[in-house]
N, C-alpha and C positions, 0 to 999 in steps of 0.2 A: 389586551394593552398591560392588566395589572402582573403579569404575569411578568412579562419583560420590565415593570419598574423592580419588581422582587426580587427578578435576576440577578445571585453574586458577582459577580464582574472579577469580584479580587480573588473569586474562589479559586485550588488549582484546580490544574484542566480548565478551565472555567471556556475558552477558546470552542471546544468538544461538549462543553453544554449546553455554549451558546445557538453554535450550528443548529445543532439537534434541535431544539426549540426554538429556528427559525423555520425548519425543516416544516414540524410540527402545525405551524403555523400557515405552511404553506401548501406543506398538503391540503390540510383544512378549508382554506381559501381555493384551492387548485387542485382540489384532487387528481389524477391522471397521470400518462404515461411523461407528459413534457417537464411535470415539475418530479418524476422519479428520475431520468432525464438530466434535467438539469443539476441535482445535488452527487449523481456517477461523474459527470465530467470536470467538479468540484472536488469530489473524492477522490479520483484519477491524477488529475496535476495536483493536489496537494500531496498526495504520494510518491506522484515523480520526482515533485519538488524537492519531497525529504531526502525520499533516495540518493538528490546529486549532492545533496548539502549535508551527508551523511546522520539525519537528524531518526534513518533505519539503515540495520546495518543489513550491507548486503542482503545476503538471504531472507533477511528480512521483510525485506525493501520487496524483491522478486515475488516471493509468497504473497502480498499484499497487493499488489501490479497485474497476480495472475487469478487470485480469486476474484479483484473488480472487474477483471474483462468476460470468465465463467459467468458470474451474475449478470450481466448484460445482456453478455452474446451468448453465454455454452459453451460453442467452441471455436479459442483465440485459437490455438494452430496455425489457421490460415488469415494470423493480422501479422503485418512483415513486426511490427513492434510490440506489441501482447504475448509473441508468443515467442521471442528470445527471452521472459520471463519465466513463463510457464515451462519455457529449456531449461534455466535455472531449476527451480523448485522441482521437476522431473530428476533432475541427475542431484539434487541436495536430501531426499528426502531417508537416507540414512542414517542425517543429522540428526539424535534425540531433544527433543523440548530441554527447555532450562531445567526442567522439574527431573527428568530421565539424569540429566549431566550431573544432578548435584551431587547422589551420587557413586558416580563413576570415578578409577584414580585419577592421578593426575597425570600419568604417562598415556592411558586412553583420552585423557583429556587434547594431551599437547596431539596427538594422534588428531581430536578433530578437529583441532586448531589451527593442522595444518593439512589439514583435507579439503575446509573452509577457505584456507588462503591460495593452495590449489584450482578450488573450484571460480574463485573470482580472479587471478587471475586470468584463466583463460577467457573468460566471460564477460570482463570489464568494458572493455572497449565497446561493442556492441550493446551492453546495458545502459551505459550512457544517451552511447547516439536516442536509442530509443525514447529512453526516459524524457531528453531533451525532446524530442518526435512525438511523443505523446503529450508534453505540454503544447505546444505547438500546435496539436489536432484539434484538442479537448478544451485550452483556455477559454473560457470567456471575454469577448468582444463591448 
């Protein structure tokens, strides 16, 4: 109880820290797969919502949702919703990280931007539908 009272709710990223704290409390009070599944479902719906609202870049959102599926289910290619994001992740594996991008020329950055735009154009409608379906499947009632 004193940990919650001492928590700085005004801090940057306080929501993330608070969720981690609540997850830790849950795991201490009720350890096991039920708690892990509960927080996984929250993570999936948060990532899908951020993807839809533009809180995550298209490829970053796909990477996050594919990762979350792999954490819980292992093979995501048989899941019609998660497989959309894993396909995007697979097709975007040539796109370098931000650290590597910092050293690229303007011309190379422009080519990457076009490649990302093309990839998004191909997959956006299916990804939006899949994100909505994930929210519907995993939201807590």
